N, C-alpha and C positions, 0 to 999 in steps of 0.2 A: 682220621679224627673227625668226630661228629661236629656239625656246625653248631655254633652257639645259638641259643634260643633268641629270636628277635625281641628287642626291648619294646616297651610301650611307646617310647619316644620315636623309635625308628618306624614302627607301624603307622603312627599318626603322621609322621613326616611323609612317608610313601603315600598314604591316603590323601594328603593335601595335594601333592603333585599329580596324583592320578586323577583327582577331580578336575584340576586345571587342564590336563590333557583331554579329558572327556569333553569339556566345553569346546575345545578347539576342534575335535573330531565331529561333534554334532553341528558346529557352525559350518564346517566344510560340506557335510552331507546336506545340510539345509539349503545352502546356496546352489550346490550342484543339482539337487532335486528340483528346486524351483526354476532354475534355468531351463531344465528339460521340459517342465510343465508349461512354462511360458512360451517356449518355442513351439511346442505342440499346439498350444491354444491359438496362437496367432497364425500358425501354418494351416490350421483347419479352415475350410471354406463353408462347412456345414454347421447348422445350428446344434444338432444333437451332440457331436463331439465336444463342442464348447460347453454345452450344458453338463457334460460329464466331467470334463477337465476343470472347469471353473469351481464347482463345489469341492472337488478334491484339493485344489490349490488352497481354497479358503479353509478347509478342514485341517490340512497339514500345517498351515501357517498359524492357525488358531491354537493347535495343540503344541506347536513349537514355542509359541509365545507363553503359554501357561507353564510348560515344563521349564522354560528359560527363567520365568519368575521364580519358580521353585528352586532351580539350580543357583540362582543368585543368593537365596537365603542359605542354601547348603554351603556354598563357597564362603560366605561370611561367617557361618558357624565354625567351619574348619579353621578359618583365620583366627577367630577368637580362641579356639582350642590351642593353636600353635603358640599363642602369646600367654597361655595360662601357666603360671608357675607350678601349680599342683600337678599338671599333666606332663609338662616338658622339662621341669626342673627350673630353678631360679635363673641359672646362667643362660640356658637356651631361650627361655621365655623372655628374659630381659633383652637378649639380642634381637629377637623378632619384634618386640615392642619398640625398640630403638629404631630398627629398620623402617617399620611402618610409620613411626613419628617423623623420621627424617624425610621420608618420601612425601608425606603430607605437607611438610613445611618447605621442602626444597624445590618443589615443582613451581615453575612460574605460574602466575594467576591465569594467564591466557590459555594455558593447556592443563589446568587443574580440573576442569569440568568433564572432559571426554573419558570417562572411566570404561575400561574394556568390558567387564562383565555385564553391567547394565546395557551397554551398547549392543554387544553381540548376542546376549541372551534374551533381552527384552525388547529394546527399541527396534532393531532390524526385523525380528519376527512380527512385531506389531505393524510395522510399515508394510510388510508383505501381506498381512491379513487385510489391512485397509485397501491395498492395491487390488487384491483378489475380489474384495467386496465391491469395489468400484467397477471392476470388469464384469462382475455378475449383473450389476445395475445396467451397464452398457449393453450386455447381451440381451437382457430382459427388458428392453426399452418399452415403457408403457405398462410394465408389470412390477413396479417398485415394491408394492405391498407383498406380492408373491415372493420376490427375491429376499426381502427382509425376513419373511416367515420361514423360507427355506433355509436361510443362513442360521437363524436362531434354532431351527429344528436340528440341523446338522451339528451345531455346537452343543446343544443340550443333550442330544442322544449320545454323542461321543463322550461327553462328560459323565453322564450316568453310567455308560458302559464301562468306562475306566474305573469309576468308583466301585462298581459291582465286581469287577475283576480283582481289585485290591492289589496286594503285593504278590499274588500268585496262589497256586493250589496248596492246600495243607499237606505237608510232608510228614508222614508218621516217623516217630523217633526210631522205629524198627530199622529204617533205612539209613539212620545217621549214627546211632550209638555204636554199632559194630565197627565203624571206622576208627574208633578210639582204642580198639583192642587189636591184638595180634591175630585173632582167629576170625576170619570173615565167614559169613554163611555160605553154604554150598550153592552153586548155580542151579537154578531149577531144571536146566536141560542136561545136567550131568548124567542122569539116568538114561536119557535118550541116546547120548553118545555111546554109552556102554551097550545099548541095544542095537547099535548099528545105524541109528537115524542121524542125519546131519544136524549139527548144533544150530539153534535158532540165532539169527543175526540180532545183535543188541544195538539198535540204533536209537 
């Protein structure tokens, strides 16, 4: 028997928890990556490796900070969707609204401020960015202006590059529409196989 088509509520529910899992995975990689970079930075005795590792640490922490700020908005947006009666239905939306309200009211005041998403997605990456900037100032003692200009250049160029890249290359509908039908287009190398040539690897 064919599986039932997933409902809008189920898809949104899965999307919500997938976003939460993505935040945890990114935090793990962020901490592991910077632990390796910091170890390499302090283990190096030469100026040149520090000059390479330092800007790399600054760049990655800056980008993680900015993407974390974006993810905070996305997480909040999905939370609002989960509590929307028009999307989830009155019963489910009411349940989520009550859960969120009880969590806000029930938490003791002393632990109501350390919210996980702002902490792990924004504050910690910002602290690492500040730490890497301080290390760059330390390595470039007497060259504070050069360090500031280098840091601004790295952040600006990476920002402009990411904006230019956008959401990815444009994909023609020719490569999407056939997936909705039962007849897919023939592989371009089918003729080669008939002629005795080996098929081309599709990586």
